[in-house]
PDB file of N, H, CA, C and O in Angstrom:
ATOM      1  N   MET A   1      89.708 120.850  95.423  1.00  0.00           N
ATOM      2  CA  MET A   1      89.781 119.423  95.662  1.00  0.00           C
ATOM      3  C   MET A   1      88.385 118.843  95.529  1.00  0.00           C
ATOM      4  O   MET A   1      87.427 119.382  96.084  1.00  0.00           O
ATOM      5  N   THR A   2      88.267 117.748  94.797  1.00  0.00           N
ATOM      6  H   THR A   2      89.045 117.310  94.347  1.00  0.00           H
ATOM      7  CA  THR A   2      86.955 117.126  94.596  1.00  0.00           C
ATOM      8  C   THR A   2      86.757 115.992  95.580  1.00  0.00           C
ATOM      9  O   THR A   2      87.711 115.357  96.030  1.00  0.00           O
ATOM     10  N   ASP A   3      85.512 115.755  95.899  1.00  0.00           N
ATOM     11  H   ASP A   3      84.738 116.271  95.533  1.00  0.00           H
ATOM     12  CA  ASP A   3      85.180 114.632  96.780  1.00  0.00           C
ATOM     13  C   ASP A   3      85.011 113.380  95.928  1.00  0.00           C
ATOM     14  O   ASP A   3      84.147 113.328  95.053  1.00  0.00           O
ATOM     15  N   LEU A   4      85.830 112.385  96.185  1.00  0.00           N
ATOM     16  H   LEU A   4      86.533 112.428  96.895  1.00  0.00           H
ATOM     17  CA  LEU A   4      85.764 111.136  95.436  1.00  0.00           C
ATOM     18  C   LEU A   4      85.029 110.090  96.259  1.00  0.00           C
ATOM     19  O   LEU A   4      85.185 110.038  97.479  1.00  0.00           O
ATOM     20  N   PRO A   5      84.231 109.258  95.606  1.00  0.00           N
ATOM     21  CA  PRO A   5      83.553 108.194  96.343  1.00  0.00           C
ATOM     22  C   PRO A   5      84.565 107.170  96.849  1.00  0.00           C
ATOM     23  O   PRO A   5      85.609 106.952  96.234  1.00  0.00           O
ATOM     24  N   GLU A   6      84.244 106.555  97.964  1.00  0.00           N
ATOM     25  H   GLU A   6      83.396 106.732  98.464  1.00  0.00           H
ATOM     26  CA  GLU A   6      85.144 105.560  98.518  1.00  0.00           C
ATOM     27  C   GLU A   6      84.974 104.231  97.797  1.00  0.00           C
ATOM     28  O   GLU A   6      83.883 103.900  97.334  1.00  0.00           O
ATOM     29  N   GLY A   7      86.057 103.479  97.707  1.00  0.00           N
ATOM     30  H   GLY A   7      86.944 103.748  98.084  1.00  0.00           H
ATOM     31  CA  GLY A   7      86.000 102.171  97.065  1.00  0.00           C
ATOM     32  C   GLY A   7      86.186 102.275  95.557  1.00  0.00           C
ATOM     33  O   GLY A   7      86.365 103.358  95.000  1.00  0.00           O
ATOM     34  N   PHE A   8      86.137 101.130  94.927  1.00  0.00           N
ATOM     35  H   PHE A   8      85.991 100.250  95.379  1.00  0.00           H
ATOM     36  CA  PHE A   8      86.310 101.051  93.484  1.00  0.00           C
ATOM     37  C   PHE A   8      84.961 101.023  92.788  1.00  0.00           C
ATOM     38  O   PHE A   8      83.975 100.534  93.339  1.00  0.00           O
ATOM     39  N   SER A   9      84.925 101.550  91.577  1.00  0.00           N
ATOM     40  H   SER A   9      85.726 101.948  91.129  1.00  0.00           H
ATOM     41  CA  SER A   9      83.728 101.459  90.764  1.00  0.00           C
ATOM     42  C   SER A   9      83.578 100.023  90.267  1.00  0.00           C
ATOM     43  O   SER A   9      84.546  99.263  90.279  1.00  0.00           O
ATOM     44  N   PRO A  10      82.384  99.648  89.833  1.00  0.00           N
ATOM     45  CA  PRO A  10      82.217  98.286  89.292  1.00  0.00           C
ATOM     46  C   PRO A  10      83.132  98.021  88.089  1.00  0.00           C
ATOM     47  O   PRO A  10      83.640  96.910  87.932  1.00  0.00           O
ATOM     48  N   LEU A  11      83.342  99.019  87.255  1.00  0.00           N
ATOM     49  H   LEU A  11      82.930  99.921  87.382  1.00  0.00           H
ATOM     50  CA  LEU A  11      84.226  98.848  86.100  1.00  0.00           C
ATOM     51  C   LEU A  11      85.666  98.600  86.550  1.00  0.00           C
ATOM     52  O   LEU A  11      86.367  97.778  85.961  1.00  0.00           O
ATOM     53  N   ALA A  12      86.105  99.302  87.584  1.00  0.00           N
ATOM     54  H   ALA A  12      85.535  99.970  88.063  1.00  0.00           H
ATOM     55  CA  ALA A  12      87.457  99.103  88.098  1.00  0.00           C
ATOM     56  C   ALA A  12      87.608  97.708  88.697  1.00  0.00           C
ATOM     57  O   ALA A  12      88.651  97.073  88.544  1.00  0.00           O
ATOM     58  N   LYS A  13      86.567  97.230  89.378  1.00  0.00           N
ATOM     59  H   LYS A  13      85.719  97.746  89.502  1.00  0.00           H
ATOM     60  CA  LYS A  13      86.619  95.880  89.952  1.00  0.00           C
ATOM     61  C   LYS A  13      86.732  94.825  88.860  1.00  0.00           C
ATOM     62  O   LYS A  13      87.493  93.867  88.994  1.00  0.00           O
ATOM     63  N   VAL A  14      85.977  95.000  87.779  1.00  0.00           N
ATOM     64  H   VAL A  14      85.358  95.779  87.670  1.00  0.00           H
ATOM     65  CA  VAL A  14      86.049  94.064  86.655  1.00  0.00           C
ATOM     66  C   VAL A  14      87.434  94.124  86.014  1.00  0.00           C
ATOM     67  O   VAL A  14      88.019  93.089  85.696  1.00  0.00           O
ATOM     68  N   GLY A  15      87.953  95.326  85.827  1.00  0.00           N
ATOM     69  H   GLY A  15      87.478  96.167  86.086  1.00  0.00           H
ATOM     70  CA  GLY A  15      89.274  95.490  85.227  1.00  0.00           C
ATOM     71  C   GLY A  15      90.368  94.844  86.064  1.00  0.00           C
ATOM     72  O   GLY A  15      91.257  94.187  85.523  1.00  0.00           O
ATOM     73  N   LEU A  16      90.308  95.025  87.370  1.00  0.00           N
ATOM     74  H   LEU A  16      89.586  95.559  87.809  1.00  0.00           H
ATOM     75  CA  LEU A  16      91.301  94.403  88.250  1.00  0.00           C
ATOM     76  C   LEU A  16      91.185  92.887  88.235  1.00  0.00           C
ATOM     77  O   LEU A  16      92.195  92.184  88.272  1.00  0.00           O
ATOM     78  N   SER A  17      89.965  92.383  88.182  1.00  0.00           N
ATOM     79  H   SER A  17      89.144  92.953  88.152  1.00  0.00           H
ATOM     80  CA  SER A  17      89.762  90.935  88.128  1.00  0.00           C
ATOM     81  C   SER A  17      90.332  90.355  86.832  1.00  0.00           C
ATOM     82  O   SER A  17      90.995  89.318  86.846  1.00  0.00           O
ATOM     83  N   VAL A  18      90.071  91.023  85.731  1.00  0.00           N
ATOM     84  H   VAL A  18      89.532  91.865  85.720  1.00  0.00           H
ATOM     85  CA  VAL A  18      90.593  90.568  84.436  1.00  0.00           C
ATOM     86  C   VAL A  18      92.122  90.605  84.439  1.00  0.00           C
ATOM     87  O   VAL A  18      92.769  89.684  83.939  1.00  0.00           O
ATOM     88  N   LEU A  19      92.693  91.660  84.998  1.00  0.00           N
ATOM     89  H   LEU A  19      92.168  92.407  85.404  1.00  0.00           H
ATOM     90  CA  LEU A  19      94.141  91.782  85.063  1.00  0.00           C
ATOM     91  C   LEU A  19      94.753  90.686  85.937  1.00  0.00           C
ATOM     92  O   LEU A  19      95.796  90.129  85.590  1.00  0.00           O
ATOM     93  N   ALA A  20      94.122  90.377  87.053  1.00  0.00           N
ATOM     94  H   ALA A  20      93.275  90.829  87.334  1.00  0.00           H
ATOM     95  CA  ALA A  20      94.626  89.322  87.937  1.00  0.00           C
ATOM     96  C   ALA A  20      94.578  87.954  87.256  1.00  0.00           C
ATOM     97  O   ALA A  20      95.524  87.172  87.353  1.00  0.00           O
ATOM     98  N   VAL A  21      93.479  87.673  86.574  1.00  0.00           N
ATOM     99  H   VAL A  21      92.711  88.309  86.495  1.00  0.00           H
ATOM    100  CA  VAL A  21      93.354  86.389  85.870  1.00  0.00           C
ATOM    101  C   VAL A  21      94.369  86.308  84.732  1.00  0.00           C
ATOM    102  O   VAL A  21      94.979  85.261  84.519  1.00  0.00           O
ATOM    103  N   ALA A  22      94.550  87.406  84.002  1.00  0.00           N
ATOM    104  H   ALA A  22      94.054  88.257  84.175  1.00  0.00           H
ATOM    105  CA  ALA A  22      95.523  87.418  82.905  1.00  0.00           C
ATOM    106  C   ALA A  22      96.943  87.210  83.428  1.00  0.00           C
ATOM    107  O   ALA A  22      97.733  86.496  82.810  1.00  0.00           O
ATOM    108  N   ALA A  23      97.268  87.828  84.558  1.00  0.00           N
ATOM    109  H   ALA A  23      96.626  88.408  85.060  1.00  0.00           H
ATOM    110  CA  ALA A  23      98.603  87.669  85.133  1.00  0.00           C
ATOM    111  C   ALA A  23      98.831  86.232  85.599  1.00  0.00           C
ATOM    112  O   ALA A  23      99.894  85.660  85.358  1.00  0.00           O
ATOM    113  N   LEU A  24      97.849  85.660  86.256  1.00  0.00           N
ATOM    114  H   LEU A  24      96.985  86.125  86.452  1.00  0.00           H
ATOM    115  CA  LEU A  24      97.979  84.274  86.708  1.00  0.00           C
ATOM    116  C   LEU A  24      98.102  83.326  85.523  1.00  0.00           C
ATOM    117  O   LEU A  24      98.905  82.393  85.547  1.00  0.00           O
ATOM    118  N   THR A  25      97.303  83.567  84.487  1.00  0.00           N
ATOM    119  H   THR A  25      96.650  84.325  84.468  1.00  0.00           H
ATOM    120  CA  THR A  25      97.371  82.735  83.287  1.00  0.00           C
ATOM    121  C   THR A  25      98.743  82.844  82.630  1.00  0.00           C
ATOM    122  O   THR A  25      99.333  81.837  82.238  1.00  0.00           O
ATOM    123  N   TRP A  26      99.246  84.068  82.514  1.00  0.00           N
ATOM    124  H   TRP A  26      98.767  84.886  82.833  1.00  0.00           H
ATOM    125  CA  TRP A  26     100.558  84.270  81.902  1.00  0.00           C
ATOM    126  C   TRP A  26     101.641  83.550  82.708  1.00  0.00           C
ATOM    127  O   TRP A  26     102.529  82.922  82.131  1.00  0.00           O
ATOM    128  N   PHE A  27     101.571  83.637  84.024  1.00  0.00           N
ATOM    129  H   PHE A  27     100.850  84.147  84.493  1.00  0.00           H
ATOM    130  CA  PHE A  27     102.541  82.955  84.875  1.00  0.00           C
ATOM    131  C   PHE A  27     102.497  81.443  84.660  1.00  0.00           C
ATOM    132  O   PHE A  27     103.535  80.804  84.487  1.00  0.00           O
ATOM    133  N   LEU A  28     101.288  80.873  84.671  1.00  0.00           N
ATOM    134  H   LEU A  28     100.445  81.392  84.812  1.00  0.00           H
ATOM    135  CA  LEU A  28     101.157  79.429  84.525  1.00  0.00           C
ATOM    136  C   LEU A  28     101.601  78.947  83.149  1.00  0.00           C
ATOM    137  O   LEU A  28     102.234  77.897  83.035  1.00  0.00           O
ATOM    138  N   VAL A  29     101.277  79.700  82.108  1.00  0.00           N
ATOM    139  H   VAL A  29     100.762  80.553  82.200  1.00  0.00           H
ATOM    140  CA  VAL A  29     101.711  79.326  80.756  1.00  0.00           C
ATOM    141  C   VAL A  29     103.232  79.372  80.666  1.00  0.00           C
ATOM    142  O   VAL A  29     103.859  78.455  80.135  1.00  0.00           O
ATOM    143  N   SER A  30     103.814  80.437  81.185  1.00  0.00           N
ATOM    144  H   SER A  30     103.304  81.182  81.616  1.00  0.00           H
ATOM    145  CA  SER A  30     105.268  80.570  81.133  1.00  0.00           C
ATOM    146  C   SER A  30     105.964  79.459  81.906  1.00  0.00           C
ATOM    147  O   SER A  30     106.950  78.891  81.439  1.00  0.00           O
ATOM    148  N   TRP A  31     105.451  79.157  83.078  1.00  0.00           N
ATOM    149  H   TRP A  31     104.650  79.619  83.458  1.00  0.00           H
ATOM    150  CA  TRP A  31     106.112  78.181  83.950  1.00  0.00           C
ATOM    151  C   TRP A  31     105.844  76.740  83.523  1.00  0.00           C
ATOM    152  O   TRP A  31     106.776  75.944  83.403  1.00  0.00           O
ATOM    153  N   LEU A  32     104.576  76.403  83.294  1.00  0.00           N
ATOM    154  H   LEU A  32     103.820  77.050  83.391  1.00  0.00           H
ATOM    155  CA  LEU A  32     104.209  75.011  83.060  1.00  0.00           C
ATOM    156  C   LEU A  32     104.240  74.597  81.588  1.00  0.00           C
ATOM    157  O   LEU A  32     104.617  73.469  81.268  1.00  0.00           O
ATOM    158  N   VAL A  33     103.847  75.498  80.698  1.00  0.00           N
ATOM    159  H   VAL A  33     103.540  76.414  80.958  1.00  0.00           H
ATOM    160  CA  VAL A  33     103.777  75.129  79.280  1.00  0.00           C
ATOM    161  C   VAL A  33     105.107  75.389  78.580  1.00  0.00           C
ATOM    162  O   VAL A  33     105.604  74.544  77.835  1.00  0.00           O
ATOM    163  N   LEU A  34     105.677  76.566  78.828  1.00  0.00           N
ATOM    164  H   LEU A  34     105.274  77.252  79.433  1.00  0.00           H
ATOM    165  CA  LEU A  34     106.934  76.918  78.167  1.00  0.00           C
ATOM    166  C   LEU A  34     108.159  76.441  78.940  1.00  0.00           C
ATOM    167  O   LEU A  34     109.286  76.584  78.467  1.00  0.00           O
ATOM    168  N   HIS A  35     107.946  75.877  80.120  1.00  0.00           N
ATOM    169  H   HIS A  35     107.030  75.760  80.504  1.00  0.00           H
ATOM    170  CA  HIS A  35     109.004  75.315  80.957  1.00  0.00           C
ATOM    171  C   HIS A  35     110.090  76.322  81.309  1.00  0.00           C
ATOM    172  O   HIS A  35     111.275  75.989  81.345  1.00  0.00           O
ATOM    173  N   SER A  36     109.671  77.564  81.571  1.00  0.00           N
ATOM    174  H   SER A  36     108.708  77.835  81.542  1.00  0.00           H
ATOM    175  CA  SER A  36     110.619  78.561  82.060  1.00  0.00           C
ATOM    176  C   SER A  36     110.907  78.274  83.531  1.00  0.00           C
ATOM    177  O   SER A  36     110.042  77.761  84.241  1.00  0.00           O
ATOM    178  N   PRO A  37     112.104  78.597  83.992  1.00  0.00           N
ATOM    179  CA  PRO A  37     112.355  78.461  85.430  1.00  0.00           C
ATOM    180  C   PRO A  37     111.384  79.333  86.232  1.00  0.00           C
ATOM    181  O   PRO A  37     110.896  80.347  85.734  1.00  0.00           O
ATOM    182  N   LEU A  38     111.115  78.935  87.458  1.00  0.00           N
ATOM    183  H   LEU A  38     111.512  78.111  87.862  1.00  0.00           H
ATOM    184  CA  LEU A  38     110.134  79.632  88.280  1.00  0.00           C
ATOM    185  C   LEU A  38     110.459  81.121  88.416  1.00  0.00           C
ATOM    186  O   LEU A  38     109.570  81.964  88.296  1.00  0.00           O
ATOM    187  N   THR A  39     111.717  81.441  88.664  1.00  0.00           N
ATOM    188  H   THR A  39     112.439  80.756  88.762  1.00  0.00           H
ATOM    189  CA  THR A  39     112.082  82.850  88.836  1.00  0.00           C
ATOM    190  C   THR A  39     111.889  83.643  87.547  1.00  0.00           C
ATOM    191  O   THR A  39     111.497  84.809  87.594  1.00  0.00           O
ATOM    192  N   ASP A  40     112.156  83.028  86.404  1.00  0.00           N
ATOM    193  H   ASP A  40     112.474  82.081  86.366  1.00  0.00           H
ATOM    194  CA  ASP A  40     111.928  83.714  85.128  1.00  0.00           C
ATOM    195  C   ASP A  40     110.442  83.943  84.894  1.00  0.00           C
ATOM    196  O   ASP A  40     110.050  85.006  84.413  1.00  0.00           O
ATOM    197  N   ALA A  41     109.613  82.965  85.226  1.00  0.00           N
ATOM    198  H   ALA A  41     109.932  82.101  85.616  1.00  0.00           H
ATOM    199  CA  ALA A  41     108.171  83.114  85.048  1.00  0.00           C
ATOM    200  C   ALA A  41     107.629  84.230  85.935  1.00  0.00           C
ATOM    201  O   ALA A  41     106.782  85.014  85.507  1.00  0.00           O
ATOM    202  N   ILE A  42     108.118  84.299  87.164  1.00  0.00           N
ATOM    203  H   ILE A  42     108.806  83.662  87.511  1.00  0.00           H
ATOM    204  CA  ILE A  42     107.696  85.370  88.068  1.00  0.00           C
ATOM    205  C   ILE A  42     108.145  86.726  87.520  1.00  0.00           C
ATOM    206  O   ILE A  42     107.382  87.692  87.542  1.00  0.00           O
ATOM    207  N   GLY A  43     109.374  86.793  87.034  1.00  0.00           N
ATOM    208  H   GLY A  43     109.994  86.008  87.017  1.00  0.00           H
ATOM    209  CA  GLY A  43     109.893  88.040  86.472  1.00  0.00           C
ATOM    210  C   GLY A  43     109.131  88.489  85.241  1.00  0.00           C
ATOM    211  O   GLY A  43     108.854  89.677  85.080  1.00  0.00           O
ATOM    212  N   GLU A  44     108.788  87.548  84.370  1.00  0.00           N
ATOM    213  H   GLU A  44     109.012  86.582  84.501  1.00  0.00           H
ATOM    214  CA  GLU A  44     107.999  87.889  83.179  1.00  0.00           C
ATOM    215  C   GLU A  44     106.629  88.428  83.576  1.00  0.00           C
ATOM    216  O   GLU A  44     106.144  89.401  82.998  1.00  0.00           O
ATOM    217  N   THR A  45     106.020  87.797  84.553  1.00  0.00           N
ATOM    218  H   THR A  45     106.414  87.007  85.023  1.00  0.00           H
ATOM    219  CA  THR A  45     104.703  88.238  85.007  1.00  0.00           C
ATOM    220  C   THR A  45     104.783  89.621  85.626  1.00  0.00           C
ATOM    221  O   THR A  45     103.945  90.477  85.342  1.00  0.00           O
ATOM    222  N   ALA A  46     105.781  89.850  86.468  1.00  0.00           N
ATOM    223  H   ALA A  46     106.462  89.155  86.698  1.00  0.00           H
ATOM    224  CA  ALA A  46     105.944  91.163  87.102  1.00  0.00           C
ATOM    225  C   ALA A  46     106.212  92.244  86.059  1.00  0.00           C
ATOM    226  O   ALA A  46     105.665  93.344  86.146  1.00  0.00           O
ATOM    227  N   GLY A  47     107.047  91.935  85.081  1.00  0.00           N
ATOM    228  H   GLY A  47     107.491  91.042  85.011  1.00  0.00           H
ATOM    229  CA  GLY A  47     107.331  92.899  84.025  1.00  0.00           C
ATOM    230  C   GLY A  47     106.108  93.214  83.186  1.00  0.00           C
ATOM    231  O   GLY A  47     105.883  94.368  82.819  1.00  0.00           O
ATOM    232  N   SER A  48     105.319  92.197  82.881  1.00  0.00           N
ATOM    233  H   SER A  48     105.502  91.260  83.179  1.00  0.00           H
ATOM    234  CA  SER A  48     104.095  92.415  82.104  1.00  0.00           C
ATOM    235  C   SER A  48     103.103  93.268  82.881  1.00  0.00           C
ATOM    236  O   SER A  48     102.491  94.179  82.322  1.00  0.00           O
ATOM    237  N   LEU A  49     102.944  92.977  84.159  1.00  0.00           N
ATOM    238  H   LEU A  49     103.442  92.238  84.613  1.00  0.00           H
ATOM    239  CA  LEU A  49     102.031  93.773  84.988  1.00  0.00           C
ATOM    240  C   LEU A  49     102.501  95.223  85.092  1.00  0.00           C
ATOM    241  O   LEU A  49     101.687  96.147  85.062  1.00  0.00           O
ATOM    242  N   THR A  50     103.803  95.419  85.213  1.00  0.00           N
ATOM    243  H   THR A  50     104.464  94.669  85.238  1.00  0.00           H
ATOM    244  CA  THR A  50     104.343  96.776  85.282  1.00  0.00           C
ATOM    245  C   THR A  50     104.048  97.539  83.994  1.00  0.00           C
ATOM    246  O   THR A  50     103.669  98.709  84.041  1.00  0.00           O
ATOM    247  N   ALA A  51     104.216  96.894  82.859  1.00  0.00           N
ATOM    248  H   ALA A  51     104.524  95.944  82.820  1.00  0.00           H
ATOM    249  CA  ALA A  51     103.942  97.547  81.574  1.00  0.00           C
ATOM    250  C   ALA A  51     102.463  97.896  81.439  1.00  0.00           C
ATOM    251  O   ALA A  51     102.121  98.986  80.980  1.00  0.00           O
ATOM    252  N   VAL A  52     101.593  96.981  81.834  1.00  0.00           N
ATOM    253  H   VAL A  52     101.871  96.096  82.207  1.00  0.00           H
ATOM    254  CA  VAL A  52     100.146  97.247  81.750  1.00  0.00           C
ATOM    255  C   VAL A  52      99.766  98.398  82.673  1.00  0.00           C
ATOM    256  O   VAL A  52      99.009  99.284  82.276  1.00  0.00           O
ATOM    257  N   LEU A  53     100.279  98.395  83.895  1.00  0.00           N
ATOM    258  H   LEU A  53     100.894  97.675  84.218  1.00  0.00           H
ATOM    259  CA  LEU A  53      99.957  99.473  84.833  1.00  0.00           C
ATOM    260  C   LEU A  53     100.518 100.818  84.371  1.00  0.00           C
ATOM    261  O   LEU A  53      99.910 101.858  84.624  1.00  0.00           O
ATOM    262  N   LEU A  54     101.657 100.808  83.705  1.00  0.00           N
ATOM    263  H   LEU A  54     102.151  99.963  83.500  1.00  0.00           H
ATOM    264  CA  LEU A  54     102.198 102.045  83.147  1.00  0.00           C
ATOM    265  C   LEU A  54     101.279 102.600  82.063  1.00  0.00           C
ATOM    266  O   LEU A  54     101.007 103.800  82.026  1.00  0.00           O
ATOM    267  N   VAL A  55     100.804 101.725  81.186  1.00  0.00           N
ATOM    268  H   VAL A  55     101.024 100.750  81.216  1.00  0.00           H
ATOM    269  CA  VAL A  55      99.887 102.158  80.127  1.00  0.00           C
ATOM    270  C   VAL A  55      98.596 102.705  80.729  1.00  0.00           C
ATOM    271  O   VAL A  55      98.098 103.741  80.287  1.00  0.00           O
ATOM    272  N   VAL A  56      98.052 102.024  81.730  1.00  0.00           N
ATOM    273  H   VAL A  56      98.456 101.183  82.090  1.00  0.00           H
ATOM    274  CA  VAL A  56      96.828 102.493  82.390  1.00  0.00           C
ATOM    275  C   VAL A  56      97.062 103.848  83.041  1.00  0.00           C
ATOM    276  O   VAL A  56      96.191 104.716  82.984  1.00  0.00           O
ATOM    277  N   SER A  57      98.212 104.043  83.654  1.00  0.00           N
ATOM    278  H   SER A  57      98.919 103.337  83.701  1.00  0.00           H
ATOM    279  CA  SER A  57      98.537 105.306  84.299  1.00  0.00           C
ATOM    280  C   SER A  57      98.625 106.444  83.282  1.00  0.00           C
ATOM    281  O   SER A  57      98.109 107.535  83.523  1.00  0.00           O
ATOM    282  N   VAL A  58      99.277 106.190  82.150  1.00  0.00           N
ATOM    283  H   VAL A  58      99.696 105.304  81.954  1.00  0.00           H
ATOM    284  CA  VAL A  58      99.400 107.219  81.118  1.00  0.00           C
ATOM    285  C   VAL A  58      98.025 107.572  80.554  1.00  0.00           C
ATOM    286  O   VAL A  58      97.718 108.747  80.353  1.00  0.00           O
ATOM    287  N   ILE A  59      97.203 106.563  80.301  1.00  0.00           N
ATOM    288  H   ILE A  59      97.453 105.609  80.465  1.00  0.00           H
ATOM    289  CA  ILE A  59      95.851 106.826  79.792  1.00  0.00           C
ATOM    290  C   ILE A  59      95.046 107.610  80.819  1.00  0.00           C
ATOM    291  O   ILE A  59      94.312 108.532  80.464  1.00  0.00           O
ATOM    292  N   GLY A  60      95.182 107.245  82.094  1.00  0.00           N
ATOM    293  H   GLY A  60      95.778 106.496  82.382  1.00  0.00           H
ATOM    294  CA  GLY A  60      94.452 107.974  83.149  1.00  0.00           C
ATOM    295  C   GLY A  60      94.876 109.415  83.236  1.00  0.00           C
ATOM    296  O   GLY A  60      94.030 110.290  83.422  1.00  0.00           O
ATOM    297  N   MET A  61      96.171 109.698  83.107  1.00  0.00           N
ATOM    298  H   MET A  61      96.858 108.988  82.956  1.00  0.00           H
ATOM    299  CA  MET A  61      96.644 111.070  83.160  1.00  0.00           C
ATOM    300  C   MET A  61      96.213 111.852  81.921  1.00  0.00           C
ATOM    301  O   MET A  61      95.934 113.047  82.009  1.00  0.00           O
ATOM    302  N   ALA A  62      96.157 111.192  80.777  1.00  0.00           N
ATOM    303  H   ALA A  62      96.384 110.221  80.705  1.00  0.00           H
ATOM    304  CA  ALA A  62      95.691 111.864  79.562  1.00  0.00           C
ATOM    305  C   ALA A  62      94.220 112.241  79.705  1.00  0.00           C
ATOM    306  O   ALA A  62      93.795 113.296  79.233  1.00  0.00           O
ATOM    307  N   GLY A  63      93.443 111.372  80.360  1.00  0.00           N
ATOM    308  H   GLY A  63      93.788 110.516  80.743  1.00  0.00           H
ATOM    309  CA  GLY A  63      92.036 111.673  80.597  1.00  0.00           C
ATOM    310  C   GLY A  63      91.858 112.818  81.576  1.00  0.00           C
ATOM    311  O   GLY A  63      90.899 113.581  81.461  1.00  0.00           O
ATOM    312  N   GLU A  64      92.762 112.955  82.538  1.00  0.00           N
ATOM    313  H   GLU A  64      93.541 112.336  82.631  1.00  0.00           H
ATOM    314  CA  GLU A  64      92.692 114.037  83.519  1.00  0.00           C
ATOM    315  C   GLU A  64      92.973 115.385  82.870  1.00  0.00           C
ATOM    316  O   GLU A  64      92.446 116.405  83.315  1.00  0.00           O
ATOM    317  N   ALA A  65      93.799 115.406  81.818  1.00  0.00           N
ATOM    318  H   ALA A  65      94.227 114.578  81.456  1.00  0.00           H
ATOM    319  CA  ALA A  65      94.194 116.658  81.186  1.00  0.00           C
ATOM    320  C   ALA A  65      93.035 117.319  80.456  1.00  0.00           C
ATOM    321  O   ALA A  65      93.044 118.532  80.249  1.00  0.00           O
ATOM    322  N   ASP A  66      92.043 116.537  80.067  1.00  0.00           N
ATOM    323  H   ASP A  66      92.036 115.551  80.235  1.00  0.00           H
ATOM    324  CA  ASP A  66      90.916 117.105  79.309  1.00  0.00           C
ATOM    325  C   ASP A  66      89.985 117.873  80.160  1.00  0.00           C
ATOM    326  O   ASP A  66      88.993 118.408  79.665  1.00  0.00           O
TER     327      ASP A  66
END
């Protein structure tokens, strides 16, 4: 078992910030610009975030295998 530092790295903090801004932007565009119902806009945002997190997880596991 390796000792991991506590907290997030600066790169992880930047990545999370970018992801949060992108999700909020996607929600607002879907709801206000494309006039999707509120529940649909929330669902689209949640689905997009799930897909992005899945890709990040797969890439992270591929990096662990090396």
